[in-house]
N, C-alpha and C positions, 0 to 999 in steps of 0.2 A: 967193485958197483957200487952205483952208485942206490941211494935211498928213493922210496917213490916221493916219500913228500917234498926232496932234494928236484926230483923231473917238474912236480907240479910246480914251483915255484919260478924254474926255468921258463916252462910255459906258459906262465902266468906275469913274466918279465917281456918273453917275445909277445907273444898278445897286446901290451901294455904299449912294446916300443910299434908298434904296427900298427895300433889304434893313435898313436902321436903322429904317427908316420901320414897319414889317410885323412888325419884332422887339419893338416898343417895343408894336406892337398886340396883338402875341402875348402878352405881359410883361401886360399890361393885362387880358386875355382868362383869362388866369390866375389872377390875384388874384382877379377880378372870381366866375371861378367858385368860389375857393377860397371867399369869402364865404358863397356862394351855398349848397355845399354845408355849411359851419359852420352856417348857419343852417337850414339842412334836418334837420341832426344834431340839431341842440337842438331842433326842434319835436317829432321822432319819439321824442326821450326825454322831453320835455314828457306828448307822447298817452299811453305807455305809464307813465310816473310816474300820468297821471290814472284811466289805466286799472288800473292794481295801487290805485289809494287807494277806487276804488269797488268793484270784487273784493273789498277788507278789509270793506269795510261792506258790501257782502251776504252774505260769509261770518258775520259780529259777527249781524247782523237774521237769517241761519237760527239761529244758536248758539244766539239769544235766544229765537228761535220754538219749538224743541226745548228748553227749559228751561222754560218756559211751559208746554208740551203733558206734559212729565212731573209738573208741578207740579198743574197742576188734578184736582179727583179723582174716580172718574171715576163713571157715575151709578150709582145701586145696582142698576137692572135690567141693565146692560152688565154689571157688577163679578160679580153672582148667574149670568148666562148662564156667563161663562168661566171662573170658578171650578170649580165642581162641578155636571157635571147630575146631573140626578135622574131616577128610575124613577119612574113613576106606576103601581102595583102596585095591581089590585083586590084588596079585605081578603079575598077568599074564597081567595085563590091567594096560598100563601106564594112567596118567592123560590128556595125549594127545590124548587118543585115546575113551576119553569122547568125547560126540559131543553138543555142545548147541542147542538149538531146532530152534535157529533164522541161523545155518551153514547148506549151501544147503550137500546135503546127499554123500557123500562118496562112490567110487565105489573101487570093489577090485582089489588089483592088480596096480592104480593106486597110485603116491606120490601124498599126499596133500602138496597145492603153501603155501608156507609161508610168 
């Protein structure tokens, strides 16, 4: 029969062996996690770079569209309507005969003071 001290020594060796194996497993796991983290970081950076390229391409397209829109000539009808609104006065009445709502009423037969 083995003594108690020998049994304790055997248990101590077994615990040290298990601790050493677990330490190696933890180191392997840490290395694997570090590799996965680095790969994930590369992929995130790649996605961000691809997004930036797409954003720049869209911006260039928008700038090209904006420059093309300013180069196209306006249609004659649209430019006529925008440039100057024309009043259509009847030939019997001159522009002076139209009265503003702020003007005092005019009497027939009296000349308007200018």
